[in-house]
DRENVEXNU-217893 format. One record per residue (C-alpha): residue in one letter; x, y, z. Coordinates in steps of 0.001 Angstrom, whole numbers. Layout:
BEGIN
+-------+---------+---------+---------+
| torti |      xx |      yy |      zz |
+-------+---------+---------+---------+
|     A |       X |       Y |       Z |
...
+-------+---------+---------+---------+
//
This chain:
BEGIN
+-------+---------+---------+---------+
| torti |      xx |      yy |      zz |
+-------+---------+---------+---------+
|     X |   94274 |  -18809 |  -80822 |
|     X |   90565 |  -18659 |  -81753 |
|     X |   89695 |  -20236 |  -85107 |
|     X |   86008 |  -19801 |  -85334 |
|     X |   85802 |  -19162 |  -89042 |
|     X |   84207 |  -22193 |  -90646 |
|     X |   81498 |  -23060 |  -93146 |
|     X |   80590 |  -25361 |  -95995 |
|     X |   82668 |  -25399 |  -99148 |
|     X |   80999 |  -27327 | -101991 |
|     X |   79090 |  -29508 |  -99539 |
|     X |   82250 |  -30342 |  -97487 |
|     X |   82322 |  -28938 |  -93907 |
|     X |   85230 |  -26525 |  -93501 |
|     X |   86857 |  -26823 |  -90133 |
|     X |   90352 |  -25243 |  -89995 |
|     X |   93164 |  -26764 |  -87930 |
|     X |   95583 |  -23843 |  -88528 |
|     X |   95301 |  -20128 |  -89186 |
|     X |   97711 |  -17206 |  -89648 |
|     X |   97650 |  -13483 |  -90578 |
|     X |   99601 |  -11376 |  -92842 |
|     X |   99485 |   -7655 |  -92441 |
|     X |  101235 |   -5590 |  -95032 |
|     X |  102026 |   -1807 |  -94585 |
|     X |  101529 |     407 |  -97545 |
|     X |  105331 |    1034 |  -97932 |
|     X |  105857 |   -2759 |  -98582 |
|     X |  103604 |   -2914 | -101671 |
|     X |  104433 |     161 | -103714 |
|     X |  104179 |   -1693 | -106921 |
|     X |  100736 |   -3238 | -106161 |
|     X |   98839 |   -1164 | -108734 |
|     X |   98519 |    2520 | -108828 |
|     X |   98815 |    4440 | -105460 |
|     X |   99526 |    2972 | -101986 |
|     X |   97976 |     -10 | -100393 |
|     X |   97750 |   -1533 |  -96891 |
|     X |   96638 |   -5128 |  -96775 |
|     X |   95661 |   -7660 |  -94142 |
|     X |   94949 |  -11304 |  -94884 |
|     X |   93704 |  -13958 |  -92527 |
|     X |   94378 |  -17499 |  -93834 |
|     X |   92767 |  -20680 |  -92578 |
|     X |   93642 |  -24288 |  -93491 |
|     X |   92654 |  -27885 |  -92813 |
|     X |   96370 |  -28697 |  -92823 |
|     X |   98820 |  -27559 |  -90180 |
|     X |  101953 |  -25388 |  -90504 |
|     X |  100683 |  -22788 |  -93009 |
|     X |  102887 |  -20043 |  -91793 |
|     X |  105950 |  -22132 |  -91806 |
|     X |  105035 |  -23393 |  -95334 |
|     X |  104708 |  -19765 |  -96511 |
|     X |  108053 |  -18764 |  -94879 |
|     X |  109834 |  -21763 |  -96378 |
|     X |  108218 |  -22122 |  -99791 |
|     X |  106677 |  -18688 | -100615 |
|     X |  103082 |  -17989 | -101562 |
|     X |  103032 |  -19567 | -104998 |
|     X |  102837 |  -23088 | -103551 |
|     X |   99957 |  -25404 | -102652 |
|     X |   99721 |  -28262 | -100086 |
|     X |   98182 |  -31556 | -101057 |
|     X |   94688 |  -32556 |  -99737 |
|     X |   94024 |  -29163 |  -98230 |
|     X |   91219 |  -26776 |  -98060 |
|     X |   92304 |  -23192 |  -97435 |
|     X |   90206 |  -20078 |  -96934 |
|     X |   91636 |  -16461 |  -97355 |
|     X |   89836 |  -13356 |  -96107 |
|     X |   91472 |  -10154 |  -97217 |
|     X |   90980 |   -6384 |  -96621 |
|     X |   92833 |   -3708 |  -98568 |
|     X |   92898 |     103 |  -98164 |
|     X |   94032 |    1960 | -101201 |
|     X |   94833 |    5606 | -101986 |
|     X |   95228 |    6355 | -105706 |
|     X |   96998 |    9668 | -104941 |
|     X |   99942 |    7714 | -103426 |
|     X |   99410 |    8878 |  -99833 |
|     X |  100374 |    6388 |  -97156 |
|     X |   97338 |    4463 |  -95808 |
|     X |   96800 |    2326 |  -92753 |
|     X |   94392 |    -370 |  -91990 |
|     X |   91563 |     835 |  -89621 |
|     X |   89467 |   -1002 |  -87232 |
|     X |   85887 |    -847 |  -88291 |
|     X |   82838 |   -2606 |  -89798 |
|     X |   82574 |   -2869 |  -93509 |
|     X |   79623 |   -4299 |  -95551 |
|     X |   78638 |   -4543 |  -99171 |
|     X |   77559 |    -944 |  -99331 |
|     X |   81160 |     259 |  -98436 |
|     X |   83140 |   -2275 | -100371 |
|     X |   85051 |    -409 | -103098 |
|     X |   83597 |    2928 | -102190 |
|     X |   85886 |    5912 | -101435 |
|     X |   85636 |    7636 |  -98025 |
|     X |   85682 |   11407 |  -97498 |
|     X |   89518 |   11417 |  -97950 |
|     X |   89491 |    9488 | -101129 |
|     X |   90759 |    6178 |  -99641 |
|     X |   88966 |    3059 | -100948 |
|     X |   88494 |      25 |  -98737 |
|     X |   88045 |   -3314 | -100549 |
|     X |   87574 |   -6798 |  -99089 |
|     X |   87169 |  -10243 | -100557 |
|     X |   87386 |  -13906 |  -99764 |
|     X |   88351 |  -16940 | -101612 |
|     X |   88821 |  -20707 | -101020 |
|     X |   90909 |  -23387 | -102506 |
|     X |   90600 |  -27096 | -102266 |
|     X |   93392 |  -29362 | -103522 |
|     X |   93730 |  -33150 | -104109 |
|     X |   96676 |  -35556 | -103480 |
|     X |   98890 |  -33954 | -106126 |
|     X |   97631 |  -30411 | -105388 |
|     X |   95241 |  -30445 | -108332 |
|     X |   92361 |  -27975 | -107936 |
|     X |   89007 |  -29551 | -106858 |
|     X |   86080 |  -27506 | -107951 |
|     X |   86825 |  -24283 | -106083 |
|     X |   84077 |  -21675 | -105727 |
|     X |   85335 |  -18683 | -107698 |
|     X |   82781 |  -15903 | -107118 |
|     X |   82538 |  -14939 | -103461 |
|     X |   80578 |  -12154 | -102002 |
|     X |   81685 |  -10793 |  -98645 |
|     X |   78540 |   -9676 |  -96819 |
|     X |   80244 |   -8170 |  -93878 |
|     X |   83857 |   -7720 |  -92632 |
|     X |   84662 |   -6570 |  -89233 |
|     X |   88293 |   -5619 |  -88398 |
|     X |   88959 |   -5350 |  -84793 |
|     X |   92729 |   -5220 |  -84632 |
|     X |   95723 |   -5351 |  -87041 |
|     X |   98853 |   -5340 |  -84858 |
|     X |  102405 |   -6739 |  -85056 |
|     X |  101380 |   -9870 |  -83327 |
|     X |   97733 |  -10471 |  -84166 |
|     X |   94841 |   -9920 |  -86658 |
|     X |   91440 |  -10060 |  -85047 |
|     X |   87994 |   -9607 |  -86627 |
|     X |   85099 |  -11509 |  -88147 |
|     X |   83633 |  -12089 |  -91640 |
|     X |   80739 |  -13617 |  -93452 |
|     X |   80772 |  -14524 |  -97075 |
|     X |   79016 |  -16742 |  -99601 |
|     X |   79833 |  -18076 | -103094 |
|     X |   77489 |  -18354 | -106049 |
|     X |   77571 |  -22188 | -105734 |
|     X |   76131 |  -22123 | -102173 |
|     X |   79431 |  -22327 | -100301 |
|     X |   79434 |  -20300 |  -97096 |
|     X |   82016 |  -18891 |  -94665 |
|     X |   81388 |  -17164 |  -91419 |
|     X |   82868 |  -16564 |  -87972 |
|     X |   85344 |  -14647 |  -85875 |
|     X |   89072 |  -14920 |  -86002 |
|     X |   92142 |  -14129 |  -83889 |
|     X |   95150 |  -15274 |  -85613 |
|     X |   98971 |  -14790 |  -85012 |
|     X |  100874 |  -12763 |  -87542 |
|     X |  103226 |  -14769 |  -89843 |
|     X |  106701 |  -13575 |  -90556 |
|     X |  106616 |  -14521 |  -94224 |
|     X |  108131 |  -12053 |  -96726 |
|     X |  106023 |   -9018 |  -97416 |
|     X |  107568 |   -8647 | -100874 |
|     X |  106655 |  -12256 | -101820 |
|     X |  103084 |  -11815 | -100532 |
|     X |  102612 |   -8522 | -102408 |
|     X |  103944 |  -10086 | -105662 |
|     X |  101542 |  -12973 | -105341 |
|     X |   98686 |  -10464 | -104889 |
|     X |   99836 |   -8184 | -107687 |
|     X |  100204 |  -10642 | -110408 |
|     X |   98835 |  -13867 | -109005 |
|     X |  100984 |  -16882 | -109458 |
|     X |  101955 |  -17916 | -113030 |
|     X |  102196 |  -21506 | -111662 |
|     X |  102018 |  -23126 | -108298 |
|     X |  104201 |  -25859 | -107000 |
|     X |  102969 |  -28762 | -104895 |
|     X |  104887 |  -28949 | -101687 |
|     X |  103887 |  -31456 |  -98974 |
+-------+---------+---------+---------+
//
């Protein structure tokens, strides 16, 4: 597995040791806002076992002493038509803009850094994804590349080729829809 996404988060070099992907077909997230959504997320972490962690503990959990980065793309059709994730190159001029068929593609990134008891350690909140390239979303892999920066000077860039995680689509969609009211620290 290639894990070339890296960067600098709040002055700390980000070098992931584990990565996974989560593709969600539009039928799996019918409640995720108005219309239909297809989502693909690539997750990178400085701790191992992130897919097993998600499968076992769900998505509203944190691991201690971890830095994790999430790069997500979402295609959305407000009319309720089924949408699919398409390979392509997306940049700031296409983020959130409807195509000729009315489908909107959005992409974003975020990072989280936790301490020994999973307390949040000065996470950059406002990320701007400069470019997102989606090469493949398949049943076994998500491949592409991304570059992003945060308003505090944090950066993220590189290519990725990550295996798909079998964690629950419904749990992932729920965490995207409403966020997590609370997170649990699970070593």
